[in-house]
N, C-alpha and C positions, 0 to 999 in steps of 0.2 A: 650536285654539280652547280657551280656558279654560272650566271648568265653569260659571262665572257667565255667561259670554257665551252658552254653549249654552242655559242656562235662559232667558235673555232672548230668544233666537231661538226656542226652543220655544214660549214664551208668545205671541210675535208670530204664529207659524204657526198655532197653535190659535185665536187671536183672529180671524185672517183666514179660515181655512178651516172653522172650527167643529168639524170632525172630522178627525183625522190618524192615519194608520196608523203604528205603531212602525217598520215597515220603511222607510216614506217619510222619517221623521225621521232614521233611521240613515243613509240615503243622502244626504239633504240636508246633514247635519252632518258626515258623513265619520267616524262612530264606530260601534262595534258596537251591536246592539240591547240588549245587557246594559247598556251605558253609558247608553243612553236610559232604560231602566227605572230605573237608579239616579238619573238626573237627575230623573225624574218623581216619585219618592217624596215629596220635600218639597212639590211642587205639589199632589199628591193629598191629602196630609195637611192642607194649608191649605185645601183645597176649591176651588183655582183651576182644576183640571181633574179630570175623572172618567175613570178607566180603563174602557175597554170591551174587548171581546174583540178583541185584535190592534191596539188603538189607544187614543187619548184623545179626549175631547170637552170642550167647554165645559159647565159646569154650567148647568142650565136655571134662569134667574132668574125665569121667569114661573110656575114651579110653586108651588102653595100648600103643598107639603110642607115642614115644618121639616127642615133638613138632617140633624139628629141624631135624628129620630123616625121610626119605622116608618110607612109609608103605610097599612098594614093594621090594626095593633093599637096604634099610638102608643107602643110601647116604645122605649127608647133603642137606637140602632143600634150593634152591635159590628161593626166593619169586616170582621173575619175570618169572620163568619157571614153578611154582607150578601148580598142577592139583588137585582140591579138589573134593571129593566124599561125597555128603550129603546122609546119610542113615537114616532109621527110628529112631525116638526118639532123633533127633538132633545130632546123632553121626556123626562126620566128620573125614574122613581119608584124609591125604595129601600125594601126591606123589611128588617126586622131579621134575618131568617133564611130558609132555604129553605121552611120551613112556610108563613110568611106570603107569601113570594114566589110559591109555587105557587097559593095561594088567590087572590091578587090577579091572577095570570096568568090563571087560569080566569075571573075576573070580566071581564077586559079582552078575552079571546079573541083574535080576529084583529087587534086594534089593536096588539098587541105586535110590534114589528119584530125585537127581539132580547132575549134574557134572559142575564144574566151572573151567575155565582156563583163561590165560591171552592172550590178543591180542599182538602179537610180536612187532608190530609197535607202537601202541597207549598205551600199558601197562595198559589197563583197563580190568576189569573182564568181561568175556563173558560166555554165556552158551555153554558148549562143544557140546551139541546136535545141535546147530546152526553154529558152527565154521567150518572153512575149515582147514584141516590138510595138511602140506607139509612134504614130506619125500624125502630122497635121494638127498639132496641139498649139495652144496660144502661148505657151511658155517658150522663151527664147534663151537658149543656153550659150549663144554666141559662137556656134560652130557651123558646120556645113549644112546646106539646105538642099532638099527638104530634110529637116531635122528628124533624127530617129533616137528615141529614148528606150532603153532596155530595162526590163523587169524580170526577176526570177519567177514571180508568181503572177499568173494571169489575173487573179482577183485584184492584186495591187494595180495592175495596168488598167483594168476596167474601172476601178474607183478613181484613178488619176484622170482618165478620159471623162468621167462624169463631172469632174471639177474644172478641167482645163480644155476639154474638147479633144477631138482627134479620133483615130481609129486604132484598134489593136490587131496585130498580125502575128502569125507564126514566122519563124526565120525564113522559110522558103518563100512564103507570100510577101514578106517585107522586102526580100531581095528582088523579087520581080517588080514590085511597086516602085522601089527606088530606081531600078534600072529603067523602067518605062518613063518615069518622070524626068530622068536625066538624059534620055535619048536625044542625041543631036546637040547636047550641051557639053562643052569641054570643062567647064568650071563648076564647082559645087559650092562656091561662096555665095553669100546673100545675093 
């Protein structure tokens, strides 16, 4: 099957099922998961699908969020720092960074079905619940403060902290630390 045919078939499957696992697409199309990831890249960039942990979904067209603005602070979203909150009925909210994502996640509480963020080193999507969060580092990514950087592996987070300072937290602890640091402050910019 040609790449253009795969793209067409992927779009059909996502339109029909709303959510599809990468492994299911790989099996259905008879190609590797890496090939599926490469095929999805232009669809993600165009906003035709949204990557989730282990799969893809249709973007929520009923959401009031502008696709390029943070749900929490209204700053422009930089895809490699984005934090996605998957809610019931396939509604997806996107925060510009883990800082805003954690604050919004705390607001929504148990409404959040899944949270997805990016590994800082590898630039792959990861489950926020399993991620390691680094705060108070000397690196400035030019996003909301206090800055939060996510890593899939705790070992990578700890090595990063050795070089650039800061502290490593679980998602639950990071959420509490950011919330306490922001208490009484309405803005998360520098």
